[in-house]
C-alpha positions as a Markdown table, in Angstrom:
| # | Residue | x | y | z |
|---|---|---|---|---|
| 1 | Met | -7.3 | 28.8 | -20.5 |
| 2 | Gly | -4.8 | 28.0 | -17.7 |
| 3 | Asp | -7.0 | 29.7 | -15.1 |
| 4 | Arg | -9.2 | 26.7 | -14.5 |
| 5 | Gln | -6.7 | 24.3 | -12.9 |
| 6 | Lys | -8.4 | 24.4 | -9.6 |
| 7 | Ile | -10.8 | 21.9 | -11.2 |
| 8 | Arg | -9.6 | 18.5 | -10.0 |
| 9 | Leu | -8.4 | 15.9 | -12.5 |
| 10 | Pro | -10.8 | 13.3 | -13.8 |
| 11 | Lys | -11.1 | 10.1 | -11.8 |
| 12 | Ser | -9.8 | 6.7 | -12.9 |
| 13 | Ser | -9.7 | 3.3 | -11.1 |
| 14 | Tyr | -6.1 | 3.2 | -12.1 |
| 15 | Glu | -3.2 | 5.6 | -11.6 |
| 16 | Leu | -1.3 | 6.4 | -14.8 |
| 17 | Val | 2.4 | 7.3 | -14.8 |
| 18 | Ile | 4.0 | 8.4 | -18.1 |
| 19 | Ile | 7.7 | 7.3 | -18.3 |
| 20 | Leu | 10.0 | 8.8 | -20.9 |
| 21 | Ile | 13.4 | 7.1 | -21.5 |
| 22 | Gly | 16.3 | 9.3 | -22.7 |
| 23 | Thr | 14.3 | 12.2 | -23.9 |
| 24 | Ser | 16.5 | 14.7 | -25.7 |
| 25 | His | 14.3 | 17.4 | -27.2 |
| 26 | Pro | 13.0 | 19.9 | -24.8 |
| 27 | Gly | 10.2 | 20.9 | -27.2 |
| 28 | Asn | 8.9 | 17.3 | -27.1 |
| 29 | Leu | 9.1 | 17.2 | -23.4 |
| 30 | Gly | 7.1 | 20.4 | -23.0 |
| 31 | Ala | 4.5 | 19.3 | -25.6 |
| 32 | Ile | 4.1 | 16.0 | -23.8 |
| 33 | Cys | 3.3 | 17.8 | -20.5 |
| 34 | Arg | 0.7 | 19.9 | -22.3 |
| 35 | Ser | -0.9 | 16.8 | -23.8 |
| 36 | Met | -0.9 | 15.0 | -20.5 |
| 37 | Leu | -2.7 | 17.9 | -18.7 |
| 38 | Asn | -5.1 | 18.4 | -21.6 |
| 39 | Tyr | -6.4 | 14.9 | -20.9 |
| 40 | Gly | -6.2 | 15.0 | -17.2 |
| 41 | Tyr | -2.9 | 13.2 | -16.3 |
| 42 | Asp | -0.1 | 14.8 | -14.4 |
| 43 | Gln | 2.4 | 12.1 | -13.3 |
| 44 | Leu | 5.6 | 12.1 | -15.4 |
| 45 | Arg | 8.9 | 10.3 | -14.8 |
| 46 | Leu | 12.1 | 10.7 | -16.8 |
| 47 | Val | 14.8 | 8.0 | -17.2 |
| 48 | Asn | 18.2 | 9.4 | -18.0 |
| 49 | Pro | 17.0 | 12.5 | -19.9 |
| 50 | Thr | 19.5 | 14.5 | -21.9 |
| 51 | Cys | 17.4 | 17.7 | -21.8 |
| 52 | Asp | 16.6 | 19.9 | -18.8 |
| 53 | Val | 13.1 | 20.3 | -17.4 |
| 54 | Asp | 13.9 | 24.0 | -16.9 |
| 55 | Asp | 14.9 | 24.5 | -20.6 |
| 56 | Ile | 13.1 | 27.6 | -21.9 |
| 57 | Glu | 11.7 | 25.6 | -24.9 |
| 58 | Ala | 10.3 | 22.9 | -22.7 |
| 59 | Arg | 8.6 | 25.5 | -20.5 |
| 60 | Asn | 7.2 | 27.4 | -23.5 |
| 61 | Arg | 5.8 | 24.3 | -25.1 |
| 62 | Ala | 4.3 | 23.1 | -21.8 |
| 63 | Lys | 2.4 | 26.4 | -21.5 |
| 64 | His | 0.1 | 26.0 | -18.4 |
| 65 | Ala | 1.3 | 22.5 | -17.8 |
| 66 | Gly | 4.6 | 23.6 | -16.3 |
| 67 | Ser | 3.6 | 22.1 | -12.9 |
| 68 | Ile | 4.2 | 18.7 | -14.5 |
| 69 | Leu | 7.8 | 19.7 | -15.2 |
| 70 | Asp | 8.1 | 21.0 | -11.6 |
| 71 | Asn | 7.0 | 17.8 | -10.1 |
| 72 | Cys | 8.3 | 15.1 | -12.5 |
| 73 | Gln | 10.8 | 12.6 | -11.1 |
| 74 | Thr | 14.1 | 11.5 | -12.6 |
| 75 | Tyr | 15.6 | 8.0 | -12.5 |
| 76 | Ser | 18.8 | 6.4 | -13.6 |
| 77 | Ser | 17.2 | 3.2 | -14.8 |
| 78 | Leu | 13.9 | 1.9 | -16.1 |
| 79 | Glu | 13.8 | -0.8 | -13.3 |
| 80 | Glu | 13.9 | 1.9 | -10.6 |
| 81 | Ser | 11.2 | 4.0 | -12.3 |
| 82 | Val | 8.6 | 1.2 | -12.3 |
| 83 | Met | 9.3 | -0.4 | -8.9 |
| 84 | Asp | 6.0 | 0.9 | -7.5 |
| 85 | Cys | 3.9 | 0.0 | -10.6 |
| 86 | Ser | 1.5 | -2.9 | -10.8 |
| 87 | Leu | 1.4 | -2.9 | -14.6 |
| 88 | Val | 4.2 | -2.0 | -17.0 |
| 89 | Val | 3.2 | -1.2 | -20.6 |
| 90 | Gly | 5.7 | -0.4 | -23.3 |
| 91 | Thr | 5.2 | 1.3 | -26.7 |
| 92 | Ser | 6.7 | 0.7 | -30.1 |
| 93 | Gly | 6.1 | 1.6 | -33.7 |
| 94 | Lys | 8.3 | -1.3 | -35.0 |
| 95 | Arg | 6.1 | -4.1 | -36.1 |
| 96 | Glu | 8.4 | -6.6 | -37.7 |
| 97 | Val | 7.1 | -10.0 | -38.9 |
| 98 | Gly | 8.3 | -13.4 | -37.7 |
| 99 | Asn | 9.6 | -14.1 | -34.2 |
| 100 | Lys | 9.9 | -10.4 | -33.4 |
| 101 | Thr | 6.1 | -10.0 | -33.8 |
| 102 | Val | 5.6 | -12.8 | -31.2 |
| 103 | Phe | 8.0 | -11.1 | -28.9 |
| 104 | Arg | 6.3 | -7.7 | -29.2 |
| 105 | His | 2.8 | -9.0 | -28.9 |
| 106 | Phe | 1.0 | -5.7 | -29.5 |
| 107 | Thr | -2.4 | -4.2 | -28.5 |
| 108 | Tyr | -3.9 | -1.1 | -30.0 |
| 109 | Pro | -4.6 | 2.0 | -27.9 |
| 110 | Trp | -8.4 | 1.4 | -27.7 |
| 111 | Glu | -7.9 | -2.2 | -26.4 |
| 112 | Phe | -5.3 | -1.0 | -23.9 |
| 113 | Ser | -7.8 | 1.6 | -22.7 |
| 114 | Gln | -10.6 | -0.9 | -22.3 |
| 115 | Arg | -8.4 | -3.4 | -20.5 |
| 116 | Ile | -7.3 | -1.0 | -17.8 |
| 117 | Glu | -10.5 | 1.0 | -17.2 |
| 118 | Val | -11.3 | -1.1 | -14.2 |
| 119 | Phe | -7.7 | -1.9 | -13.2 |
| 120 | Asn | -6.9 | -0.9 | -9.6 |
| 121 | Gly | -3.2 | -0.1 | -9.4 |
| 122 | Lys | -0.5 | 2.1 | -10.8 |
| 123 | Val | 0.1 | 1.7 | -14.5 |
| 124 | Ala | 3.4 | 2.7 | -16.1 |
| 125 | Leu | 3.1 | 3.7 | -19.8 |
| 126 | Ile | 6.6 | 3.9 | -21.2 |
| 127 | Phe | 8.0 | 5.7 | -24.3 |
| 128 | Gly | 11.5 | 5.4 | -25.7 |
| 129 | Glu | 14.0 | 7.9 | -27.0 |
| 130 | Glu | 13.3 | 10.0 | -30.0 |
| 131 | Gly | 14.6 | 8.4 | -33.2 |
| 132 | Lys | 15.3 | 5.1 | -31.4 |
| 133 | Gly | 12.3 | 4.0 | -29.4 |
| 134 | Met | 12.6 | 1.4 | -26.6 |
| 135 | Ser | 15.5 | -1.0 | -26.7 |
| 136 | Thr | 14.9 | -4.8 | -26.9 |
| 137 | Glu | 16.0 | -5.1 | -23.3 |
| 138 | Asp | 13.5 | -2.4 | -22.1 |
| 139 | Leu | 10.7 | -4.0 | -24.1 |
| 140 | Asp | 11.4 | -7.3 | -22.5 |
| 141 | Arg | 10.8 | -5.7 | -19.1 |
| 142 | Cys | 7.2 | -4.8 | -20.0 |
| 143 | Asp | 4.1 | -6.8 | -19.3 |
| 144 | Phe | 2.7 | -6.1 | -22.8 |
| 145 | Leu | 3.1 | -3.5 | -25.6 |
| 146 | Val | 0.9 | -0.9 | -27.3 |
| 147 | Thr | 1.4 | 0.4 | -30.8 |
| 148 | Leu | -0.4 | 3.1 | -32.8 |
| 149 | Pro | -2.4 | 2.0 | -36.0 |
| 150 | Thr | -0.1 | 4.1 | -38.2 |
| 151 | Trp | 0.4 | 3.5 | -41.9 |
| 152 | Glu | 2.9 | 0.7 | -42.5 |
| 153 | Gly | 4.8 | 2.9 | -45.0 |
| 154 | Tyr | 5.7 | 5.4 | -42.3 |
| 155 | Pro | 4.8 | 3.8 | -38.9 |
| 156 | Ile | 7.1 | 5.7 | -36.5 |
| 157 | Ala | 5.3 | 8.7 | -34.9 |
| 158 | Asn | 6.9 | 11.7 | -33.2 |
| 159 | Leu | 7.3 | 11.1 | -29.5 |
| 160 | Ser | 4.9 | 13.9 | -28.4 |
| 161 | His | 2.4 | 12.8 | -31.0 |
| 162 | Ala | 2.5 | 9.2 | -29.7 |
| 163 | Val | 2.0 | 10.3 | -26.1 |
| 164 | Asn | -0.9 | 12.5 | -27.2 |
| 165 | Ala | -2.6 | 9.7 | -29.1 |
| 166 | Leu | -2.4 | 7.3 | -26.1 |
| 167 | Val | -3.6 | 9.7 | -23.4 |
| 168 | Tyr | -6.4 | 10.9 | -25.7 |
| 169 | Glu | -7.6 | 7.3 | -26.0 |
| 170 | Leu | -7.4 | 6.7 | -22.3 |
| 171 | His | -9.3 | 9.8 | -21.5 |
| 172 | Lys | -11.9 | 9.2 | -24.2 |
| 173 | Asn | -12.8 | 6.0 | -22.4 |
| 174 | Arg | -13.3 | 8.0 | -19.1 |
| 175 | Val | -15.5 | 10.5 | -20.9 |
| 176 | Leu | -17.7 | 7.7 | -22.4 |
| 177 | Arg | -18.0 | 6.1 | -18.9 |
| 178 | Asn | -18.2 | 9.1 | -16.6 |
| 179 | Gln | -19.4 | 12.2 | -18.4 |
| 180 | Gly | -22.0 | 14.0 | -16.3 |
| 181 | Ser | -21.2 | 12.0 | -13.2 |
| 182 | Asp | -17.6 | 13.2 | -12.8 |
| 183 | Arg | -17.5 | 17.0 | -12.0 |
| 184 | Ser | -14.3 | 17.3 | -14.0 |
| 185 | Ile | -16.1 | 15.9 | -17.1 |
| 186 | Pro | -19.3 | 18.0 | -17.3 |
| 187 | Asp | -22.1 | 17.0 | -19.6 |
| 188 | Ile | -21.6 | 19.7 | -22.2 |
| 189 | Val | -21.2 | 17.8 | -25.4 |
| 190 | Pro | -24.0 | 15.2 | -25.8 |
| 191 | Leu | -22.8 | 11.6 | -26.1 |
| 192 | Glu | -26.1 | 10.5 | -27.5 |
| 193 | Arg | -28.0 | 12.2 | -30.3 |
| 194 | Ser | -31.7 | 11.5 | -29.9 |
| 195 | Ile | -35.0 | 13.2 | -29.1 |
| 196 | Ser | -38.0 | 11.9 | -27.3 |
| 197 | Glu | -41.1 | 10.7 | -29.1 |
| 198 | Asn | -43.1 | 13.6 | -27.8 |
| 199 | Leu | -40.5 | 16.2 | -28.8 |
| 200 | Arg | -40.3 | 14.7 | -32.3 |
| 201 | Gly | -44.1 | 15.1 | -32.6 |
| 202 | Ile | -43.9 | 18.7 | -31.5 |
| 203 | Leu | -41.1 | 19.4 | -34.0 |
| 204 | Val | -43.0 | 17.8 | -36.9 |
| 205 | Lys | -46.2 | 19.7 | -36.0 |
| 206 | Ala | -44.3 | 23.0 | -35.9 |
| 207 | Ile | -42.8 | 22.3 | -39.4 |
| 208 | Glu | -46.2 | 21.3 | -40.8 |
| 209 | Glu | -47.7 | 24.6 | -39.5 |
| 210 | Met | -44.9 | 26.7 | -41.0 |
| 211 | Ser | -45.1 | 24.8 | -44.3 |
| 212 | Tyr | -48.9 | 25.4 | -44.6 |
| 213 | Ser | -48.3 | 29.1 | -43.9 |
| 214 | Leu | -46.0 | 29.5 | -46.9 |
| 215 | Pro | -47.4 | 31.0 | -50.1 |
| 216 | Gly | -47.9 | 28.8 | -53.1 |
| 217 | Asn | -49.8 | 25.6 | -53.9 |
| 218 | Glu | -50.2 | 22.4 | -51.8 |
| 219 | Glu | -47.5 | 20.6 | -53.8 |
| 220 | Arg | -44.9 | 23.3 | -52.9 |
| 221 | Lys | -46.0 | 23.3 | -49.2 |
| 222 | Asn | -45.8 | 19.5 | -48.9 |
| 223 | Ser | -42.5 | 19.4 | -50.7 |
| 224 | Phe | -41.0 | 21.9 | -48.3 |
| 225 | Lys | -42.4 | 20.1 | -45.3 |
| 226 | Asn | -41.0 | 16.7 | -46.3 |
| 227 | Ser | -37.6 | 18.1 | -47.2 |
| 228 | Leu | -37.3 | 20.0 | -44.0 |
| 229 | Ile | -38.4 | 17.2 | -41.8 |
| 230 | Arg | -36.1 | 14.7 | -43.5 |
| 231 | Ser | -33.1 | 17.1 | -43.4 |
| 232 | Ile | -33.5 | 17.8 | -39.7 |
| 233 | Met | -34.1 | 14.2 | -38.7 |
| 234 | Leu | -31.2 | 13.0 | -40.8 |
| 235 | Ser | -28.9 | 15.3 | -38.7 |
| 236 | Met | -30.1 | 13.4 | -35.6 |
| 237 | Pro | -30.6 | 16.5 | -33.4 |
| 238 | Thr | -30.3 | 16.5 | -29.6 |
| 239 | Glu | -33.2 | 17.4 | -27.3 |
| 240 | Asp | -31.7 | 20.9 | -26.9 |
| 241 | Glu | -31.2 | 21.5 | -30.6 |
| 242 | Ala | -34.7 | 20.3 | -31.4 |
| 243 | Thr | -36.2 | 22.5 | -28.8 |
| 244 | Arg | -34.4 | 25.5 | -30.1 |
| 245 | Met | -35.5 | 24.7 | -33.6 |
| 246 | Val | -39.1 | 24.5 | -32.5 |
| 247 | Gly | -38.9 | 28.0 | -31.0 |
| 248 | Gly | -37.4 | 29.4 | -34.2 |
| 249 | Ile | -39.9 | 27.7 | -36.5 |
| 250 | Leu | -42.8 | 29.0 | -34.4 |
| 251 | Asp | -41.5 | 32.5 | -34.7 |
| 252 | Ala | -41.1 | 32.1 | -38.5 |
| 253 | Thr | -44.7 | 30.8 | -38.7 |
| 254 | Thr | -46.0 | 33.8 | -36.8 |
| 255 | Ala | -44.1 | 36.1 | -39.2 |
| 256 | Leu | -45.5 | 34.3 | -42.3 |
| 257 | Gln | -49.1 | 34.5 | -40.9 |
| 258 | Phe | -48.7 | 38.2 | -40.0 |
| 259 | Val | -47.4 | 39.1 | -43.5 |
| 260 | Ala | -50.2 | 37.1 | -45.1 |
| 261 | Gly | -52.8 | 38.9 | -42.9 |
| 262 | Asn | -53.7 | 35.6 | -41.3 |
| 263 | Asp | -55.4 | 36.3 | -37.9 |
| 264 | Glu | -54.0 | 33.0 | -36.5 |
| 265 | Trp | -50.8 | 34.9 | -35.7 |
| 266 | Leu | -52.8 | 36.8 | -33.0 |
| 267 | Ser | -54.9 | 33.9 | -31.6 |
| 268 | Lys | -52.4 | 31.1 | -31.6 |
| 269 | Arg | -49.0 | 32.8 | -31.2 |
| 270 | Arg | -48.5 | 31.7 | -27.6 |
| 271 | Arg | -50.3 | 28.4 | -27.7 |
| 272 | Lys | -48.3 | 25.3 | -27.1 |
| 273 | Ile | -48.0 | 23.0 | -30.0 |
| 274 | Glu | -49.0 | 19.4 | -29.3 |
| 275 | Pro | -48.5 | 16.6 | -31.7 |
| 276 | Gly | -51.8 | 15.4 | -33.1 |
| 277 | Ala | -53.6 | 18.5 | -31.8 |
| 278 | Lys | -56.7 | 19.4 | -33.8 |
| 279 | Glu | -57.0 | 22.8 | -35.4 |
| 280 | Asp | -59.7 | 25.1 | -34.0 |
C-alpha cells in the first residue's frame, strides 16, 4: 500500500521530530521509519548513528517509508539536534525508586499526547541507544520524560517497539479529535457506536415482523424476538450496520411469508417499516 503517499500527512498544531541517539541496528532504524509513516510523521534526526541509512536491511525494513531515510538529518550532538525545538522530551524505561524517580519525573504516553495536542511549536521526542537508553546527561537536557507502562518485571522495550507505541498514541489523539474533518483521516471506522431513536424503532419493528412470520407457537416467536433484539442491541450497532440488518431482516421475512403461503409477502414487500405502524 505504498501507492497512496500523495495523500498529505495528518495535521497537528505541533511539529514532531523523532531523534535517535547512537542507533546501531539498521533493522531497528528501518522499522522506526515504517512506524513513523504509518502514523503520519516523517521528520527523523540521528545523533551519532553507528549504522548507515543506506544499509540494505534498513531499506528493506522501512518498506515504503524509505523517503524518511532519504531526508533524515545527522548530528554530532544532542544539543545541536534540538536547537530549533520548543519542547524537548526524553524517553526511558528505567524507573528506579528514590531520588532517581524524582529526577526522571515521568509521564505516560497518553498524558504526553494530551498535553501537546494544542502545543504550537516543534517537539523533539528522543530515544536512546539500543541496550543502553539515554544517558543521565542526555536525560538532564530534556524538559520532561515519557515512559511506557510496561511490566515492571521486564520494563525495557525494543527501540522500534517503543517508537511505535509513542507515535501510535500521538496519532490516536489526532484521530479522536480530527477524524472526518481532516482529509488524511477519513471517517471510515466509526468513533461512536449508536443509532437514532427512529432507526432503533424500525429495527425492532422489522425483528418483530420476522419473528411473527416464523413457524411455531407464540412462546417460540416471542423468545426468538427478545433474544435477537437483545443480542443486536448488546453489540451496539452503528447506523450503517443497523440499516443493513433491517434490509436483510425484511428479505428474510419476505421469504418466510412466501414459504408459508402468506399473501403479505406480495402486498407489503416494498412498504416502508415505521415504528409503531398499525397493521392493515
